[in-house]
Residue, then its C-alpha position, 0 to 999 in steps of 0.5 A: x522485522x519482517x518486510x513491509x510490502x507495499x502495494x498500488x492497490x486500487x480501492x473504491x469510491x464512496x461517490x462516481x464522482x470523486x471523494x474517499x475510499x470505502x470497501x463498497x459500491x454506492x448509489x446515486x441520489x435515485x437509487x439507480x446503480x452507479x456506474x464503474x468509473x475508474x476515479x485515475x489519478x494521474x497528474x504526478x506520471x510521466x506517461x500512460x496508455x489503456x486498453x479496454x477489454x484482453x482484445x482492444x487496442x492501446x490508446x495513449x493517455x493524456x496526463x492529468x487527474x480524470x475519470x475513465x468509464x471502461x468500455x469493454x462489457x467485461x469492465x477489463x482495463x489494462x494501464x501502464x503508468x511511467x513515473x517521473x523516476x522511470x519505474x515502469x508499473x504495468x495494471x491489469x483489472x475489472x473495474x465493476x464499481x466505482x474506484x480509485x487508482x492513485x498514483x499521486x506518489x508516484x512523483x514524491x520528489x514534486x509534492x509539498x513536504x515537511x521536515x519535522x525534527x525535535x527540538x529538545x535537547x535529549x532526544x532521539x527522533x525515531x519516527x513522524x507523520x502527518x494525516x493525508x500521508x503519501x511519502x516518508x523519507x527518513x534522515x539525520x534526526x528528522x522524517x520528511x513527510x510529504x503529502x498531496x496538499x498541505x494545510x491544517x493537519x494532524x501530526x504524531x510523532x515518537x522519539x527515545x529519551x537518550x539517557x533514560x532510552x524510554x520512548x515518549x510520543x507526542x500528537x498535535x491537532x490542527x497544526x498549519x503545515x506549509x510546504x518545505x517548511x521545519x516543524x521543531x516539536x517540544x518533546x516537553x509536552x509528549x509522553x511516556x508510553x509502554x514499550x510492549x511485547x506481543x505473545x507471538x507462536x509457530x514463527x510469526x513475527x508482529x507489526x503494528x501500524x497507525x494508519x494516517x495516511x491516504x491510503x492503507x500502505x500509508x501508515x505510522x509504523x509503531x514497532x519498526x524502531x524498537x529494538x526487539x523483534x515483535x514489540x510494539x508501543x502500546x499507544x492508548x487515547x489521547x494519542x488515538x482518537x474515534x474512528x481512528x484505525x490500527x494496522x496489525x499485521x503478522x508476518x510467517x514464510x518466506x515473505x507472507x503476512x496477515x493484516x487485520x485492521x481494528x480499533x484498538x491494538x491486537x496481539x493474536x488472531x484465531x486466523x494464525x491457526x489455520x492459515x496456510x503457512x507453507x503458501x507460495x515459494x520460489x520454487x513453485x514458480x514455472x517460468x516459460x521457455x521463452x520466459x515470457x509469462x510464467x506460471x504458478x500453482x494454486x493454493x489454498x488460503x487457510x482462512x475462509x472469508x478473504x477472497x482472492x482478489x490480485x497478484x503483484x509481480x517484480x521481474x528481473x530481467x524485465x523492470x516493470x511491477x506487475x500487477x493482475x486482477x484475478x480475471x485476467x489469469x488463465x488459471x494462475x498465468x503472469x504473461x509480459x507486455x509487448x511495449x513495442x504495442x504502446x503508442x508513442x511510449x516514452x519510458x525505459x527500455x523494455x526487455x521482451x523476456x525476464x530473468x527470473x520471478x524476483x518477487x510474487x505475492x498474492x492478495x487475498x481480501x475481505x469485501x469490506x477492506x481497509x474497513x473495520x474488522x477486515x484483513x488481507x491475506x498476503x502469500x508469497x515470496x521476495x527473492 
């Protein structure tokens, strides 16, 4: 199966004082436009620093959830985060509308969790999720799911009946969950679901997910545990209710994908005939001699109604993930951060240069992503 690329996405919010995700900004009650506030959820990180504008100075941030208004007229903000497990993230964003910047998953090991298992004999659990999901771990005969808080949740789970190899699916609403609970599911209530095959041409690979979490990246996969490529679980009502969305993904190239959000399952998309399947390759990277920056060519996506938003980069020899908004790129040039400029930096030692660019992905999105009917195109590679 193709790789699932997980990104820490910055998303618009409905209100500057914090609630819900949306693809567009909104107005205050008097009709005036909201200030471009960054709703920074940072209580699970161990270090953070911020810089306003490209020529500003770095300032250490207090580790707490907070709201940040850009001090630079361009809206440009740079933030360095260090997770509790010493993973380092360098993000360069333009905040021109109210946005969420959520790193609550960063301390996943410290978040409330529930272990989900099947109590019925003769079943093997494949996957499970809860509403508000921020992370998942798979263990023998159980799935550990985490959320920022636990209360009443919807629970989804599916697994194989070992005697027939048939797949059964269970949805339970309004389930009261508590931290460190073991939730044993009675699969006598589960319903057999069809394992269907997507007819995918031109070397595309199809994946299907149900959006269940606090961001578009937290999903219940409906393909990853199935036996054959391009198979999916054909779930419908009552397993899926009005307002719940699917993420349909077609993988291609070295490590690229087109994702379309929909209210019902899609197994084809007209954009597959125009997308630039040659896209970005590792051989396109041109590293500077000092290995402190690199550039790559501008690639036409081949899809007219998506816009280039940002690029996400992983390096070998420089252990930080970079997310760089278009306005920070000089053409298509990415520069390493000089970590010696950070005040009271307490993360892992960072080299001044990189060895290779291990992974690069451009994100091209609809303006209303991730609403129903919107799409996101990732162009790139992973070594």
